[in-house]
MARKEDO-330202 format. One line per 2 residues: number of its first residue (from 1); their letters; for each residue y, x, z of N, C-alpha, C, O. Coordinates in steps of 0.02 Angstrom, whole numbers. Atoms other than C-alpha are relative to their C-alpha. Layout:
NUM = A = Y,X,Z,Y,X,Z,Y,X,Z,Y,X,Z | ...
//
This chain:
1 = MT = -49,-57,-39,-1707,-448,412,62,-4,-31,69,-1,-92 | -69,-8,34,-1523,-451,395,39,47,38,23,54,97
3 = FP = -41,-56,-42,-1392,-313,449,68,-17,-29,74,-48,-82 | -54,-4,22,-1215,-301,439,10,40,-59,-33,84,-69
5 = KS = -15,-41,60,-1139,-226,276,14,64,17,-7,109,-19 | -22,-68,-26,-1067,-78,377,12,-14,66,20,-71,86
7 = IK = -9,5,-55,-1042,-27,550,63,58,13,67,105,-26 | -51,-56,-20,-891,80,629,-32,47,51,-60,25,102
9 = VG = 20,-39,-63,-936,235,727,56,62,-3,65,109,-41 | -64,-49,3,-780,318,786,32,-2,-58,32,-59,-82
11 = GK = -51,17,54,-667,342,638,-39,-13,-59,-5,-27,-109 | 54,10,53,-824,320,518,-14,-61,-15,-22,-97,35
13 = TY = 30,59,14,-876,171,434,-61,26,-50,-56,60,-101 | 70,1,28,-1061,171,386,-29,-49,-38,-52,-97,-8
15 = TI = 41,49,41,-1135,75,240,-60,-4,15,-98,44,13 | 84,12,-3,-1296,-5,277,-38,-18,-67,-21,-70,-95
17 = RY = 38,9,67,-1415,3,119,-59,-21,36,-94,18,68 | 70,32,-15,-1557,-126,163,-4,-54,-44,45,-89,-58
19 = PY = 47,-48,-2,-1672,-141,94,2,71,-50,33,55,-101 | -4,-64,16,-1679,36,25,-61,27,-27,-105,42,14
21 = IF = 80,-35,40,-1829,105,-90,12,82,-2,40,109,-50 | 1,-66,9,-1840,286,-51,-37,39,-44,-98,46,-41
23 = KE = 42,-42,76,-1875,395,-216,6,77,26,-27,124,3 | -15,-80,-15,-1808,558,-125,-71,14,52,-102,65,42
25 = RT = 62,-6,-53,-1955,550,12,-36,-59,4,-7,-111,-9 | 35,55,0,-2099,434,36,-20,-11,68,-45,-66,81
27 = DI = 14,-21,-62,-2126,495,219,49,-34,57,47,-16,115 | -61,13,-45,-1974,401,299,11,-83,-13,-2,-114,-65
29 = GG = -17,74,6,-1920,221,341,74,-14,9,100,-70,9 | -53,0,-17,-1758,269,374,43,62,-9,12,115,-12
31 = QA = -48,-59,16,-1602,390,345,57,-7,17,66,-68,24 | -60,5,-21,-1426,412,399,26,62,-43,0,115,-26
33 = CH = -29,-35,38,-1330,514,270,72,7,20,113,-39,14 | -82,-2,-38,-1162,582,352,47,37,-52,100,63,-35
35 = YT = -51,-29,35,-1089,647,192,26,-60,-42,84,-66,-62 | -23,53,34,-1099,483,105,15,-72,43,35,-126,24
37 = NE = -29,55,-68,-1072,378,278,-49,-65,-19,-26,-122,-11 | 44,56,-10,-1234,266,242,-57,6,33,-77,62,47
39 = IR = 58,4,-48,-1382,213,341,-44,-40,-40,-31,-100,-42 | 40,16,36,-1524,182,229,-77,-21,40,-110,22,71
41 = IA = 55,29,-19,-1676,65,282,-34,-26,-33,-10,-68,-71 | 57,23,51,-1833,29,199,-35,-69,24,-37,-77,85
43 = DT = 32,74,-18,-1921,-151,211,-79,9,-25,-126,-28,-11 | 86,-12,13,-2085,-75,135,-27,69,-4,13,109,-29
45 = TS = 45,-70,-3,-2201,81,148,-1,23,-74,11,-15,-120 | -11,-22,72,-2207,195,-7,-59,-24,-34,-65,-14,-95
47 = GG = 77,42,24,-2391,98,-30,25,-70,-26,-8,-105,-64 | -39,61,21,-2271,-47,-55,-31,-61,59,-27,-120,42
49 = EG = 22,38,-62,-2345,-134,115,79,-17,36,127,21,38 | -57,23,-37,-2213,-235,212,14,46,64,-32,78,91
51 = IK = -7,-38,-71,-2140,-150,365,19,-66,47,57,-109,28 | -24,43,-53,-2127,-260,527,51,4,20,73,60,32
53 = DI = -67,2,-19,-1961,-329,579,1,46,49,40,92,36 | 0,-28,-80,-1991,-249,769,35,97,-44,89,125,-33
55 = NI = -8,-60,21,-2006,-66,656,72,15,-45,108,64,-42 | -67,0,32,-1862,-104,542,56,7,37,104,42,20
57 = VA = -68,-9,-64,-1743,-127,705,-4,74,15,43,113,11 | 12,-66,-34,-1823,26,773,30,67,-37,64,113,-13
59 = SF = -50,-51,53,-1769,130,611,77,-11,-2,116,37,-1 | -82,10,-6,-1593,49,613,42,24,65,99,46,67
61 = IH = -41,-32,-67,-1561,92,803,-13,73,-3,37,106,15 | 13,-55,17,-1645,261,764,63,42,-39,94,88,-13
63 = EM = -52,-28,41,-1519,305,619,75,-16,35,111,34,35 | -57,28,-52,-1368,221,727,10,58,55,64,82,74
65 = LH = -16,-54,-44,-1399,346,844,17,60,-23,60,92,8 | -16,-61,20,-1398,495,742,71,-2,-39,94,48,-67
67 = CV = -70,7,33,-1228,430,671,50,11,73,103,42,70 | -32,13,-68,-1166,406,858,2,85,31,49,116,56
69 = DV = 5,-84,-22,-1241,597,897,53,23,-50,95,56,-20 | -29,-51,44,-1146,666,747,78,-23,4,116,21,-17
71 = VY = -58,18,1,-981,572,770,19,27,78,69,64,81 | -23,-10,-71,-963,598,964,-29,60,31,-1,76,83
73 = NA = 56,-39,-22,-1094,731,1000,-16,81,-36,-52,127,-18 | 18,-55,55,-1080,858,850,-63,13,-15,-86,70,-18
75 = GA = 89,-4,13,-1263,820,812,-35,34,33,-80,62,1 | 28,-45,-45,-1322,914,973,-65,-32,13,-107,7,35
77 = LD = 64,30,-17,-1471,787,994,-51,15,-43,-36,7,-102 | 51,-23,38,-1636,848,928,-38,-65,-18,-32,-116,16
79 = EA = 48,61,9,-1763,727,842,-38,-34,43,-40,-95,40 | 43,20,-49,-1875,705,976,46,-36,59,23,-82,92
81 = TV = -36,33,-56,-1728,660,1101,31,-78,-31,38,-130,2 | -20,70,41,-1662,524,959,-56,-44,-8,-43,-103,-22
83 = ER = 57,52,7,-1831,444,948,-11,-30,61,-25,-90,70 | 17,44,-65,-1851,427,1127,66,-51,24,51,-103,53
85 = LG = -52,34,-15,-1674,356,1155,-5,-62,-45,19,-114,-21 | -3,58,39,-1701,234,1015,-52,-48,14,-44,-108,2
87 = EG = 66,44,-12,-1880,169,1069,30,-20,68,16,-79,80 | -24,25,-60,-1790,153,1243,54,-60,-8,56,-110,28
89 = LL = -52,61,23,-1653,43,1171,-22,-55,-28,4,-110,-20 | 37,71,41,-1765,-69,1064,-37,-33,62,-39,-94,71
91 = QV = 29,46,-60,-1861,-102,1228,45,-36,36,28,-92,55 | -49,43,-37,-1710,-159,1314,24,-53,-31,30,-108,-3
93 = LA = -19,63,23,-1647,-262,1186,-62,-52,-26,-48,-109,-44 | 52,38,-4,-1828,-328,1164,-18,-46,48,-24,-107,44
95 = DN = 13,30,-72,-1866,-361,1337,51,-55,14,30,-106,40 | -46,22,-27,-1702,-434,1364,25,-71,-58,80,-99,-56
97 = NL = -1,49,48,-1728,-570,1216,85,9,-44,125,-38,-47 | -72,-5,20,-1561,-494,1124,-31,25,-84,11,48,-124
99 = LN = 14,-1,66,-1661,-474,957,-28,-69,-26,-66,-106,5 | 23,71,35,-1685,-624,835,-46,38,-51,-23,62,-103
101 = LK = 60,-27,45,-1858,-555,757,-45,-71,-10,-51,-121,26 | 51,65,11,-1984,-674,671,-65,52,40,-63,113,44
103 = Q = 68,-18,-26,-2161,-642,758,-46,-5,-58,-106,6,-51
//
């Protein structure tokens, strides 16, 4: 799986840290930090198992939506809304062959 080194959201540039090994928490696969302008995405679970590409992309989309929400919407979306929007975008991208995923 490859990601760009960074993405621009409004006036902010977010560095993509992938693969990221979460030492702070073991219950997440992705995180957006708006203080350091980083998106962190794991490629393995806390138990060392590989995460499937589709789930890695889902985490990236989810964290990217958090960045868009913070920059353009003052962070007003709740976690459930971000999750639903992320899954919806993932479905559209996958159904229209806009993702280059290994099966």
